[in-house]
Structures are given as structure tokens and as C-alpha cells.
C-alpha positions, -999 to 999 in steps of 0.1 A, spaced: -3 -486 97 17 -517 105 4 -550 92 1 -564 127 -15 -533 142 -41 -527 115 -62 -558 120 -60 -554 157 -75 -519 155 -102 -530 131 -111 -560 153 -114 -539 184 -135 -513 166 -158 -538 150 -163 -556 183 -172 -525 203 -194 -511 175 -213 -544 171 -218 -548 208 -231 -512 209 -255 -519 180 -269 -550 197 -274 -531 230 -292 -503 212 -316 -527 194 -329 -540 227 -330 -507 246 -341 -479 223 -338 -445 239 -356 -412 235 -338 -389 211 -344 -352 206 -338 -337 172 -310 -314 181 -281 -329 161 -248 -316 175 -266 -286 192 -249 -289 225 -249 -258 247 -217 -236 248 -208 -248 283 -173 -256 294 -172 -291 309 -156 -294 344 -119 -296 343 -92 -305 369 -63 -292 347 -54 -261 368 -53 -278 402 -56 -316 395 -85 -316 419 -123 -311 415 -121 -274 421 -146 -252 401 -130 -228 377 -147 -200 396 -126 -208 426 -93 -214 407 -68 -185 410 -57 -187 374 -72 -181 339 -83 -214 325 -104 -215 293 -122 -244 277 -133 -248 241 -162 -273 243 -171 -298 216 -202 -277 206 -179 -249 194 -155 -273 177 -184 -289 158 -200 -256 148 -168 -241 136 -156 -274 121 -123 -271 138 -101 -297 120 -68 -287 136 -57 -275 171 -50 -240 157 -86 -238 146 -97 -246 182 -74 -223 202 -80 -192 181 -112 -188 203 -91 -181 234 -73 -149 244 -36 -148 246 -30 -177 222 -13 -174 188 6 -196 163 42 -199 153 56 -217 123 53 -255 125 76 -281 109 56 -313 108 24 -307 90 -9 -292 101 -15 -320 126 15 -308 147 11 -271 153 35 -249 173 15 -225 195 23 -193 214 7 -185 248 12 -151 264 40 -143 239 61 -175 244 62 -206 223 48 -238 239 82 -254 232 116 -239 235 144 -252 213 164 -258 244 139 -284 253 134 -301 219 168 -306 202 163 -302 165 136 -279 153 116 -306 137 91 -322 161 88 -291 182 50 -291 187 40 -296 223 7 -301 240 -10 -324 265 -35 -352 259 -55 -359 290 -27 -344 311 1 -363 294 28 -341 277 35 -351 241 60 -335 217 61 -339 179 30 -362 179 2 -356 154 -32 -347 170 -64 -366 160 -90 -338 163 -118 -363 153 -115 -378 188 -115 -346 208 -142 -336 233 -127 -303 245 -96 -282 243 -83 -267 276 -60 -237 278 -42 -231 312 -26 -196 311 7 -189 327 34 -212 342 23 -247 348 55 -265 358 44 -268 395 19 -294 384 32 -306 350 70 -303 351 90 -289 323 69 -265 303 71 -231 288 59 -202 310 31 -189 287 9 -219 297 -2 -252 283 -29 -266 259 -46 -299 270 -67 -320 247 -95 -339 263 -105 -371 243 -142 -381 239 -154 -398 270 -168 -433 277 -205 -436 283 -228 -464 295 -253 -452 269 -249 -470 236 -239 -448 207 -228 -453 171 -218 -423 150 -209 -418 113 -195 -386 100 -182 -375 66 -168 -341 56 -159 -330 21 -144 -296 12 -124 -277 -13 -88 -283 -21 -91 -320 -15 -103 -316 21 -120 -347 36 -125 -364 70 -142 -398 76 -151 -408 112 -167 -439 126 -171 -440 164 -192 -459 189 -194 -475 223 -214 -481 254 -219 -507 281 -206 -541 271 -224 -561 298 -259 -560 314 -245 -547 347 -229 -518 328 -196 -523 347 -177 -529 315 -176 -499 291 -160 -496 257 -154 -470 231 -136 -470 197 -131 -445 169 -116 -448 134 -108 -417 114 -90 -406 83 -82 -369 77 -69 -354 45 -62 -318 51 -70 -297 20 -44 -272 8 -42 -247 -21 -4 -247 -17 20 -264 -42 32 -299 -31 16 -296 4 -1 -328 17 -14 -336 52 -29 -371 59 -37 -387 92 -52 -421 99 -61 -427 135 -76 -453 158 -85 -449 195 -100 -476 217 -108 -477 254 -120 -504 277 -130 -495 312 -140 -515 343 -163 -495 366 -175 -519 394 -188 -490 415 -190 -452 416 -156 -450 434 -135 -473 413 -125 -471 377 -97 -489 356 -93 -480 320 -69 -490 292 -66 -469 261 -49 -478 229 -41 -451 203 -25 -454 169 -16 -425 146 -2 -427 111 7 -393 96 20 -386 61 28 -350 52 49 -326 31 52 -295 52 43 -261 40 73 -239 44 54 -207 36 69 -177 18 99 -155 24 99 -119 34 108 -93 8 119 -62 26 97 -56 56 67 -76 43 59 -111 30 69 -114 -6 42 -107 -32 38 -142 -46 10 -164 -60 -10 -178 -32 -1 -213 -43 37 -208 -43 56 -231 -19 92 -244 -23 93 -277 -5 91 -303 -33 106 -332 -14 104 -363 -37 86 -384 -9 63 -377 20 75 -375 56 58 -399 80 52 -402 117 37 -435 131 29 -439 168 14 -465 191 5 -457 227 -10 -474 257 -24 -456 287 -35 -474 319 -56 -452 343 -68 -464 376 -85 -447 405 -103 -458 437 -119 -440 467 -102 -452 498 -130 -436 518 -156 -409 510 -129 -382 513 -98 -397 498 -90 -408 462 -60 -427 450 -51 -424 413 -24 -440 392 -14 -437 356 12 -455 333 19 -443 298 40 -458 271 44 -445 236 66 -457 207 69 -439 174 88 -440 141 97 -409 122 107 -404 86 116 -367 82 126 -358 46 113 -323 40 132 -298 18 138 -266 37 141 -233 17 164 -208 33 181 -177 18 214 -181 37 241 -200 19 262 -225 39 283 -233 9 278 -271 11 266 -275 -25 276 -266 -60 248 -240 -63 246 -208 -43 219 -182 -34 230 -146 -37 205 -120 -23 229 -91 -18 209 -70 -44 175 -80 -30 156 -112 -26 159 -134 -57 171 -169 -48 165 -195 -20 191 -221 -11 175 -254 -1 185 -280 25 177 -312 42 181 -294 75 189 -317 104 163 -342 92 159 -376 108 148 -401 81 149 -431 104 141 -419 139 126 -434 170 106 -417 197 99 -431 232 78 -417 259 73 -433 293 55 -419 323 43 -432 357 22 -411 381 7 -418 415 -14 -392 434 -35 -391 465 -61 -363 470 -86 -358 498 -105 -334 520 -95 -328 556 -108 -305 583 -79 -292 604 -77 -262 627 -112 -251 619 -104 -249 582 -113 -271 553 -83 -284 533 -82 -301 499 -48 -318 498 -29 -333 469 3 -353 469 18 -367 436 49 -385 425 57 -384 388 84 -399 366 86 -389 329 111 -396 302 110 -389 265 139 -395 240 146 -393 203 171 -415 186 183 -418 150 209 -400 129 204 -365 117 214 -353 82 223 -319 69 228 -315 32 225 -287 7 207 -293 -26 196 -272 -56 187 -235 -51 155 -220 -67 145 -186 -80 120 -170 -57 98 -154 -84 103 -179 -112 111 -213 -97 115 -246 -114 102 -271 -89 93 -308 -87 129 -319 -92 144 -321 -57 169 -349 -53 164 -376 -27 182 -373 7 219 -383 6 225 -403 38 263 -406 33 272 -383 62 252 -391 94 252 -370 125 246 -390 157 223 -371 181 215 -377 218 182 -360 226 163 -368 258 143 -352 287 137 -369 320 123 -358 354 113 -373 387 91 -351 409 72 -347 441 43 -322 442 24 -311 474 -6 -289 472 -30 -275 498 -62 -257 489 -77 -240 519 -113 -227 524 -109 -200 551 -146 -191 553 -162 -158 544 -157 -165 507 -119 -167 510 -99 -195 495 -62 -201 491 -38 -225 474 -1 -233 482 18 -257 460 54 -269 459 71 -291 434 106 -306 436 121 -319 404 153 -339 396 159 -335 359 182 -351 333 182 -335 299 204 -333 268 205 -324 231 240 -330 216 255 -339 182 287 -349 201 287 -386 212 292 -394 249 283 -358 260 273 -358 297 236 -349 303 226 -318 323 214 -329 357 197 -303 379 172 -301 408 146 -274 413 119 -265 438 90 -245 423 63 -226 443 28 -214 435 7 -192 458 -28 -180 451 -59 -165 468 -96 -163 457 -123 -141 472 -159 -148 464 -171 -113 471 -206 -118 457 -226 -148 446 -209 -163 415 -183 -136 413 -147 -139 424 -115 -119 425 -82 -138 425 -44 -133 427 -16 -157 420 22 -159 419 39 -188 401 75 -198 392 85 -218 362 119 -236 359 131 -258 330 164 -276 327 183 -267 296 193 -294 271 224 -276 259 260 -272 271 283 -242 268 305 -250 237 335 -231 253 335 -247 287 314 -278 283 294 -268 313 256 -272 315 237 -241 306 217 -222 331 181 -233 334 154 -212 318 134 -195 346 102 -175 347 79 -159 372 44 -145 369 19 -124 389 -17 -126 378 -48 -108 390 -83 -115 378 -121 -114 380 -145 -142 372 -182 -143 369 -207 -171 363 -240 -154 353 -275 -165 340 -275 -195 364 -241 -206 353 -248 -205 316 -225 -175 308 -190 -175 322 -165 -146 320 -128 -142 330 -108 -110 330 -71 -113 338 -41 -90 339 -6 -103 344 31 -98 341 53 -127 331 91 -125 329 113 -152 314 151 -153 321 179 -172 305 162 -171 271 178 -192 244 201 -177 218 201 -197 185 223 -175 164 249 -202 162 224 -232 159 228 -261 165 250 -246 193 224 -231 217 232 -207 245 211 -190 270 212 -152 274 187 -124 280 153 -117 294 118 -111 280 87 -97 296 51 -102 287 23 -80 301 -13 -82 291 -50 -79 296 -72 -109 286 -110 -112 284 -128 -144 277 -165 -152 277 -185 -182 267 -221 -193 273 -257 -196 264 -270 -160 263 -305 -171 255 -322 -203 244 -315 -193 208 -281 -175 211 -248 -191 222 -215 -173 220 -177 -174 226 -156 -143 226 -121 -131 235 -99 -100 235 -62 -97 242 -40 -67 248 -4 -79 248 29 -61 254 56 -86 249 92 -75 244 129 -84 250 142 -65 281 177 -78 282 198 -90 252 229 -77 235 213 -78 200 175 -76 204 169 -55 236 137 -35 232 123 -55 203 89 -71 204 86 -109 206 78 -124 172 42 -133 163 26 -113 191 0 -88 181 -7 -59 205 -44 -63 199 -62 -96 190 -96 -111 196 -126 -131 183 -164 -132 185 -184 -163 174 -221 -168 178 -247 -194 169 -284 -188 165 -309 -216 168 -340 -208 147 -358 -239 159 -349 -275 169 -336 -282 133 -322 -250 118 -291 -231 131 -267 -206 117 -235 -191 131 -208 -166 122 -177 -152 137 -147 -128 132 -111 -135 142 -87 -107 141 -51 -98 149 -31 -66 147 3 -62 131 29 -86 144 67 -86 142 79 -115 120 112 -123 137 133 -117 168 151 -88 150 118 -71 141 132 -69 105 98 -75 89 61 -74 99 31 -95 93 1 -72 85 -30 -73 107 -61 -90 95 -97 -99 102 -111 -132 90 -148 -140 89 -162 -176 91 -198 -188 88 -219 -219 91 -255 -232 86 -269 -266 97 -301 -287 96 -309 -315 120 -333 -343 112 -346 -376 125 -335 -410 112 -362 -435 120 -377 -433 155 -346 -432 177 -317 -418 157 -307 -385 144 -286 -368 118 -274 -334 106 -261 -316 75 -237 -287 81 -222 -262 57 -191 -242 67 -175 -214 49 -141 -203 63 -126 -170 53 -158 -157 38 -142 -127 22 -111 -145 9 -88 -123 30 -51 -127 23 -34 -130 57 -5 -147 75 -9 -169 106 27 -168 118 64 -169 111 95 -186 124 112 -161 148 147 -170 137 146 -165 99 128 -145 72 119 -173 49 91 -193 66 60 -171 68 28 -192 70 0 -180 47 -36 -184 59 -61 -205 41 -82 -189 13 -120 -191 12 -128 -227 18 -162 -244 18 -171 -278 33 -201 -299 39 -205 -324 68 -231 -352 71 -234 -367 106 -256 -397 116 -260 -408 152 -277 -441 161 
């Protein structure tokens, strides 16, 4: 944390927390002894339509993992959260556990044609803002939303499988102060201090702040994950129709990435569970500061004007050592595996030790209700400008190789910065979105949306390369039929188009844009008075102009892949005692056109996968929960040259809630992840055979939470 920023964070936090404590001392409130026992209910979300449309009337599968589930499972990473949702998997990540790379409906959430170098590929949304290569502070998360299928009509350049949006904890006029401490095996710990409330008697000025420090535990050699984070929000709410909020976030991540284990034949190599070959002599770092200004006002009872300005600045220091069996011949040592896996070459592989990341976005939208032609319309018009860029020289050097089965580690040399590679890496778009949601009557609803983008994108190691400038118009059409109370059928067609960063190395021309289209049909039900919600979806998703990385860093686009699937999601309060969240996925994802890989399955996509998690409340104080998370066999790479075995992992928890004085509460929670200590693998990089990510062994943790 920078010397200037650190006292600012602490001062804001202390001010908000002390104001909250004074307010509580004068207005004690009734507190029930329920600890963190929130119901398993998805909070309202606007993510699929950017309007206040109920999920039941949205022609798309949208799933929400609420805070109650995150708390009960002690989800410390984004991958912990999204494993509860059908159609979501994990790939191999390059920047520590706080920056995961996810897979939705068979496709990565980031294509390398959209990210430049492989490092910093993680992509997700925070309150609707797209961020890439930024660590996620899960301590400040209220819910995780998963929007299935193409989302570029509303959110611009994105991969066709869908998007994951993180919802930060919300402001409240009620005064709160929370303290939380988690300790676990392998050095796991998390400390959280958060609080806020009304800052004046009229309750028109609200504030909230949180400070957290996460140290991700790991049983793996040399692996470290640390994240210090601050978030503070001030909001002015003069009336029910007007709100202006300013949010400041700071993240300081230090990590040494886990590069997993190599494949030996068609399976992960049989190695000690601690074995890992990245022994970089120093930790990589990522430090970011962001400001978000949100404003909205009701122009009249039917129309709302919203605006948002986002600015983020970050510094990167990427110095991980990458193990890789291929020999580029850049060093004195070699790695010969012709007689079978024995040696790994190692590289500083396009690392950026002194990088800068910028993100700027400005959005204005107008939404309202209109009766026209005897029909009810919900209209949305939005103008969006977004730009992100990375600067700083890249470096590619080969260092000492190591034996796979008898390595001598802990002696990696520091990065040699004698031969820099200047890189131009940016994405920019300016867009106009128009959407009309129509209520036809008789339970019928429709949506039509169009988005026009003007894009400017480039990743190049050649100075003064012209950027790719393209324009697109993208449609979405959907229909919903409420054929019975709290039950709907829906159908939707969507396009997805993304400008490509690369250029044809032979002609210098811009590569064709990546394109996708999807048809989705589904059924939704809200039962038990809205307490139990179920979605069943079937879809076909086709992506064209897929990227070919065989000559990386030269990237070309060629081929087509198709994903077909059935997805089932359910979440809710089955009874006053039992809450549950469950999912099932059948996925058929394969390459349909490609000169090398036609007919192969997409990497990291199990044909069958699912989860069941339940929590039982014995009384107002005692609760216990357990769940199983399973995946079938997956192909480890694009060539289908090795497989990741299927697995089933069982987790469990138990908790006790208690009173603290007359108006406060606390809880103690015990979590045991991977109860049976199953050996499994979460994912693998689709381009190589050397980065297979092992799952965590049995890990116990205890959390103490106090709320005042």
C-alpha cells in the first residue's frame, strides 16, 4: 500500500466506523440471535436487462449466489462461489488465487485475442464494470451473479459463455460494525473490519468502509497469496428518487503463482501433493486504486436517469517463473523429454515487471415505462465509453531447467531485464444500446435489444502497429410466457461479437472478429411463496473465428466450436430449517471446424457436473451444513492429449450463534473442505500439458464473527 494512500484509507475507515459506533450507542436496535443465518434467497438483480425486471420474467438463465451461501461455505475465492452454479468451471489462472480464470458454457471468460499476454487474463465484472487482471476482494462481496450466454448486447466485448458479476456489500442507514477473523490450515487467515450507517440525523448521508487482509493458505511449495484491501463509500440520498455515491477501492496483492503439475502420458504426473516448480526469488505484485462515481435521479415517477464514471490505475510487477517442457533454446540448459517426461525448462514468459494498467469508463442511461399502442413498454437507452490499456515492457528469458521427479528448487535467478520487448495492449469501445421490453398481456412478455459498437483494439510487440478499428451491431430477441402463476417458459436468441486484438502476420491486416450466436429455451418456477426458485435451460452456442495460438505470441483466428447443454439450478428455503442450493450440467462442447482439432472436446469441460449444498437450522443458535461438488472426466488440452479424472468433493460446516450484550451478536463457525481428502484437479491450461491445477487437500478453518 502506498505511503500516501494507506493513511487515507485508515482515516476514512476510522471516521465511518466511529460515527457508526456513536449512532448505535444512542439508538440501540432489536437484534435476533441468528448470526449470519440469512435465508438462501437471491437478491434482486438488474444484470440481465439493466432494468428492474424480475428474474422470472427474464428470457435468460441468471443465477445468483447470495451472501448466506458464501458465508456458510466460507467462500474465500471467486472459484469457491461459482462452483454452486451450473455450466461454470475453472481454467488455469496466472496471477494467484485472487485472479481466477473461469469457464462458462465451455468457453473461457477471456480470450487471449482480447487480453494480449497470458498474464492478467482473469475477467469479471464488479457492480457491472468489466475488470481484467484485477484481484478480487471476496471479503466485501454481497452476492455473485452469473449471467449465462452472450452478454455483449448490454456489456460490450465479452466471451459468449456469459459473465460473472460481483456485487459489493451495500450501504445501509442502519448502523453496523462487524469484526471477523478466520484461521485455517496451511497458513490460511482472513481479517475483516467493516462498518457504516447514517452519518447525519436526517439519514441523507450514508457511509460504509471495510478493511481486510487475506492470506490464502496453500500446501504447495513456494506458493503465496496475500491480499490487503480497503473499500469506502459515501452516498448522498436526499430522497427516494435521487442517489449520488462515491466509492474508493484499494487492492494490494502479493503472490507467487501455483503453476501446477505436468501431464505424464494421458494423466497428471504422479507427484507429491506439495510439488510445484515456480520458485521465483521474489513475489509478484499488483496494486490498484479505483474511483467510481454513481448517480441516479427520477425525472418523474416513470423515468430514471443514471450516470457512472469509473477510473482505475494499477501497477504490476510480474516476475513468476513458468515451467514448460518445450525448449526454446535460449539458455545454456535444455529439457529433453523424447524418452518420456523427465525435465522441465523454465522461463520468465512474457512477464511485465514494471507495468501500468488503466481503466476508464463513462456511462449514461435513461430507463422508463411507457404505455403505447395498448401495450406496456419498459425502455432503456444507454451510451457507454470504455477503455483499458496495459503499458510496460515485456521480457522473455530462459533460465535453469529442473528434473520433474527429483528437482533442486529454491535457486531461480532474478529476471534479466537486458532485452525488453515493447508492447501495445489496449481495448476501447463506444456504444449505443437500445432495448424495449414489452408486456403484451395474457402472461406474454418480449424483449428486443440492439447495440452498436465502434471498437479500437490491439495487442502487438511491434511498435507503431495500427490498431484494429471495427464497428458492429448486435441483436437480442427474447420472449417469456407466464403460463401459470409463478411459472414461465422462455426463448431467446443472442449474438456476440468481439473485435480481435491481433493482426495477420503475413498481410498485416486486422484479423476477423470473434463471433458467436446462441439459442436458449428454458423454464422457471418460483415456489413456496417465492422461497424456492428453479431454472431449467437448454441451449446451443456456436463461436466462430476461434483463436489459434500455436505460434504465440502471433495469434490468428480460425475454426468454430459448438456448445450444447442442459442446465438445472435451484436455490431456496425448503422449510424453516432447511435451505439448499443445487445445480446439474450436461455439456457437449467440441470443436466443429479446425484443421488440427476438429472433433475434439473443449478443454476443461466435463460432460456431467453438479453440486448439492444444504444447511439445517437446529434452532436459533445451532446450524450445520454439507455439500458435494462433482465433475466428470475432462480433456486437459485442446488436442485432447491427456485427461483430468472425474472427482467428487465433500465439504461440511457447523456454527453456533450467540448474543453479545443486549443488542449485539456473534457466531463461531467451523468449516471442513474436502472432507475425505480427495485428490483432484480443478483445471488445466488448454494450450500446454504442464500447468494442471491440483485441488486443495482437506482443510479446516474456524471463523469468529462479531456484529455490533
